[in-house]
N, C-alpha and C positions, 0 to 999 in steps of 0.2 A: 474652161477656166473663167472665173468671174471677171468681168470688165470693170475697170475703175478709171476715173478721170485723172488727168495730170495733177489737178488741185488736191485730190484725195491722196495721191501718192506722195506729194510733197508734205502734206500734213502728217501722214503716217511715218514718213522718214524722220521728221523732226521729233516726233514722239519717241521713236525708237532710239534716236541719238541721245535724247535727254535721259531716257531710262538707262541706257548703257552707261552714260557718264555718271549717273547718280548711284550706280551699283557699288557702293563702298560700304562694306559691312564689318570691317576689321574692328573699329572702335566699339561696335555694338556687341561684339563677342566677348569683350573683356569681363563685363559684369556677369554674363551668363556662365562662361567657362571657368572663371576664377572661383565662383561659388560652387559650381558643380564638381570641380576637381577637389576643392577643399572638403566638401561633404563626403566625397568618395574616399579620400585618403583617411579622414577621421573615422569613418565607418570601418574601413579595412583595418586600421590600427587597433580599434577596439575589438573587432572580431578576432584578430590575431592574438591579443592578450587573453581573451576568453578561451580560445582554443588551447593555448598553452597551459592555462590553469587546469583545463579538463585533461590534457595529456598527463600532467603530474598526478592527477587522481588515478589514472590508469598506469601509473609507474612508468611513464615515458618522459624523456627529456624534452624540454621546450626548445623551440627553434624560432628565430626572428629573422624577418626579411624587411628591410627598410626601402622606401621609395626615395631614392637620392636625387632624382631630377625628373622633370616633365617638360618636354619641349614640344610645342605645337606650332605647326606652320599652316598658313592658310593661303590658298591661291584662288584668284578670280580670273576668268577668261570670258570676255564678251566680244561679240562680232556682229556686224551689221552688213547686210547685202541688199542690193537693189539691181534689178534687171528689167529690161522692157523690149518690146517689139512694136515697131511703128509700121503700119500698113498704109497704103495710099489713101484709104478712107479714114479720115480723122476719128470718126466714131468707132473705129476698130483698133485703136491704140490699146496695147496690152502691157501691163506692168506687173511684176512680182517682187516681193520683198521678204526678207527673213532677218531675224535677230536671235542671237543665242547668248545665254549667260550661264557659265559653269562655275560652281563653287566646290572647292576641295579642302578638306581638313585632314592633316596628317600628324597626329600626336605620337611622340616617341617617349616611352617611359623607361627609366633606368632603375633597376633594383640592385641593392647591395646587401648581401647577407651580413648580419651582425654576428660576427664570430671572431675567433682568434683569442690570443692570450689576454689582451686588454679588456675585451668585453667579458670574458670568463671571470677575470678578477673583479670587475665591477658587479657582476652577478653574485659573486661569492663574498665580497667584502661587506662587513656590517655597515649599515647606514649610520652616519654620525648622529650621536644622541643630541648634540647641539643643533644639527640640521632638523631633527624631528621637532624639537621645541621651537626652532625658528619658524618652521612652517605653521606651527600652532599659533604663534604670536602674529603671523601674517594673516590669520583668519581661517586657515584650514582646520577641519574638525579635530581637536586635540584628542578626544576620546577614541576616534578611529585610528589616528596616527599611533597612539600608544598601544591600542589593542592589536594591531597587525605589525607594528614596527618594533615593539619591545619584547624581549624574551625573559628578562629577569629584573626584579627590583628587590634588592637584598636577598632574603631567603625565600621570597615568593616567586615561583616560576610560572610562566605562561604555558599553555598547552604546546606540546612539541609540534614540529612541522614535518616530521618524517611520516611516510605512509605506514610504516611498521615500527613499533616501539623498538628502541635500541635493545639488543640482546643483553641479558644479564642473568643473575642467579634467580630472580623471581620469574614467575610464569607470565605469559603474555597478557592473560586476562587481568592480572593484578596491575601490570603496567598500564593497561588501558584505564583501569579504575583510577590510578594515580593521575593519569592525563586529565580525566574529567574533573577530579578534585582540584588539580592545578588551575584549570580554566575557571572554575567557580571562584577560587580564592583570588586569582589574579584580577578577575573582572570586578570583584568587590574593592580591591585596592585602587583600580582605575576609577571606579565610581567615587571613591573618597577623594581622589585627586581632583576630579571634575567639580565635585560639590564644594571643596575647599577653595578652589580657584574662583568659582562663581561668587563665593562669599568674600573674596578678596583677602583671604587668610594665607593662601599658599601662592608662591611665585618662584619661577626659575630666573635667576639673575646672572649676569655676566660680570665676573670680577677679574681684577688684575693685581697680582702681588708684586709687581715690578719685574718679574722674570717671565711670567707666562699668564695667559688668560685662561680662565676656567669657569665652569658653571657651578652654581650654588643653589640648592633648594632651601628656601627661606620661609619660615612661618612668622607672620606678624602677630603682635599681641592683640587679643580680642576680648571684649567684654560679653560677647554673645555666648551664653551657656551651651546652646546647641552646636555652635561652631567649635567651641572648646572641646566638647565631647567627641566630635569628629577628629580633631587633631590628636586627642589621646588614643582613639581607636587606631588611627593611622600609624602613630609611633609604636604602639604596642604590636600591631600586626607585623611591622617590619623590624621589630626589636631595636628601635632607635632610642637613644638617650632622651628620656622625657624632659630633662632639664635644658637641653639645647634646642635652639630654634633655627640654626643654620647648619647645613650639611653639604660638604664638598662632594660633588658628583664624580664618581670614579667607576671604572669598568672592572676593577679587581674584585675577586670574591674571597681572597684570603688576606690576612694581615690588614684588615680594614680598621681604620681608626674610629674612635667614638664619634668624631665629627664628620664622618664620611658615610655616603650612601651609594650602594652599587646599583648602577642602571646599565644593563647590557641590551644592545639593539640587535636586530636581525639583519641578514642580508636580503637583497631583493629576491633572490631565488628561494630563500627560506620563507619569506613572506608569501610568495605565490604558492608554495607547497602547503603552508598553513591554511591559506584560503581555499585550497583545493579540497579540504575536508568538508567544505560546504556544498560540494557537488553531489546532487542526488542522482545516483546512477540507476539505470533500470534494474529491476529485480532479477531479470534473467542473466545480467552480467555478474551480479553478486553470486547467483547460484552456480554460474559457470566458472567461478574463481578468477575472474579477470581483474578484480579489484580487492583490496582489503576490506573486509566487512567489519564495521565498528559495532561493538556491543551497544545494547540499548542505553546504557548509562552514558556512554560517550555521545551517542546521537542526541540525547536529551540536553546534554551540556552544550553541544554545538548549536542546537535549535534555540536554546535560551540565550546564549552569549555570542554565537557566531556572527561575524560581521558581513558575510557574503553567502547568499543562498542561490544556487544554480539548479534550476529544475530541468527535467528531461521528459520527453515524450516522442512518440513515433512521428506524428504529423507536425508540420511547421506551425509554430505558435502564432496566434493572432495578436498583433500590436504589442510585441515585446519591447522592452528597453534595448535589449541586445540579444541576438540569437546566432547560433552557428551549428552546422551539421557535422557530426563526428561519428563515424562507423554506423551510418544509417539511422542515427538517433539525433534528434534536435535537442540541444541544450540552450537554455535561455535564462535571462534575468527578467523577472516580472516588472512591468512598467510601473506598478504601484508600490514596489518594494523600495522605499526611499533609503533605508539603511544600506541595502546592497548597492544601490546606485551611487550613494556617497562614497562607499568603500571602494568601488571600482574606479571612480574618478580620482580618488586619492592615490590609489595604486598607480594609475597612469601618470600622475604628476611625479611620483617618486621614480618611476621608470625613466621619465624624460630627464630627470636630474642625474640618474646613474648611467644612462646609455651614453656611449661616446658620441661626439659631435659628428663624426664621419663613420661610415660603414667600413667594412673590411676592404683592403686594397684590391683583393681578388677572391673569388671570381665575381665579375660584374655581369649582369644580365640586362641587355638593352633590347626592348621589344617595340617594334612599330605597332601601334594600335590603330585600327581603323578598318 
């Protein structure tokens, strides 16, 4: 064993004591762990939404699991030891020392399934039309909000959200053609709304008649021939009275007055199912009959006006915006697809508005992670 002097032992002891006393790392973990957990939760939430959209494309019901709490405990254990042996010969004094510092992190994560009657009702209940326009006025993309959130404006219908057209007297191929036609017409109406709003000719206003508040679609007088032509096209497409400039927004489709316009919204679940039509499934899954195969006309309409495109491939994609593996296939949103990224972010905001503030009371799953 190496011999050291008493002076050296004292110096080493002081250093060890100082190091042991300064071993306080708790405050340093706040910035690191807070952002790490934040990033992990956000990524997990986005992947869960993407996975549920893909499930709907495969005619499966979505399922949600929320992270209700994260509790992390830290422990530090330090020790310092010193021992020595003194022999008659001063030059033979022998001292030994040791120091230990132990750090332990114990995170506990609690998961709560989003299920039950309340959550089911929130999934199936149509989004408030006023809420959609309120989000638009708050700065969220109105074109996307209307494209995914609205099902009908007067006699113009958006593309349906079911995987299979509703059964009826007409054949399925014809129903698919109607779906493509609906999407094209509805997209044109939405485009007219956006152009008129940008020109300051069209606005959704909140009114109060003394008994209740209601929303009103109002056209302002304009001297711009191009804007006036757009107004005329809009009114003609929706069969509105050309002489009126204000229309009370209602959800009724029958017995609508001449000064009313029907605007029907979708539920959160129907919005997800509608966006699921943008999932590009592998060809082998189509051939195996695992999904509904859309005719070419519908595929072209979705490609031209679809708000969300989800690609698929066997290998994990490189630098995607978001990716998730489902049945041995990787599905992802391209990082350069700005429209799809905006649509997905908008859907997440609507989900947060519709989801209950608390998860289901039971069952809860608490797991120690570490």
